[in-house]
C-alpha angles and dihedrals in degrees: 000000000000092000095061097060091047092048090044092052092047091049092049092047091050091049093049095046093046090053093059117096122220113250134189115265092235140005118262115255114240111229127199125233118288111267107242098168124130096273097041131115089241092054091050091048090052092050093046097044114107141037124316130189121213112251099175142351119205120188122197124212121223087263091055097254111151122224122184109219123212100241143149125198150149130221123195129185123185135200091261095062097258118143124195123186121184126172150126132235118210135183097028127092091190096067123065110226089224090067089090095046112087139121133192149121117289129222110198124209106191094185094057092030091233136145113205109197114210130182088031125185120185122191123213118203091201125025094263120126116252111259106264090224087064095039109157091224091068119103115251116223112210139200131179123213113175107300092345127096120196119198119191128195121207130188124232090275091056096250117140111250101173141002124199123192118204131190121211112244097178 
């Protein structure tokens, strides 16, 4: 007699469980279309994507005095948000040549016109410390003008420390 209730319970449990349909754990979230307007992240990515050649590098002293550095460089930005900057600075003992050598992922803020470089690596050709005015952790402010890109570095106080002008080559 004891076998019948156990078998009956097992049969009922199997029937109930077999009747349940599998369901997703959560509902999918409906997303809107990607914003591609003039002041959107996507628009800035499209403008930034490609290869850029350094036209000029201006460095500003703490007193605001501008010095144009002799420099060459290349900036590339891909569709995955990766930025690579390679370059050399010659003729100036005040600027570490590694200041133009950094790579990382970029977070774009189109409202503030900033590029925040994350996962940064900076290479030093000699064991000097990178000039703090050109510290890779600073935010780059950007502006487009035709086929030119201007990136500006500011220190913690908001003073401009360097401005680089790049020309699109592709």
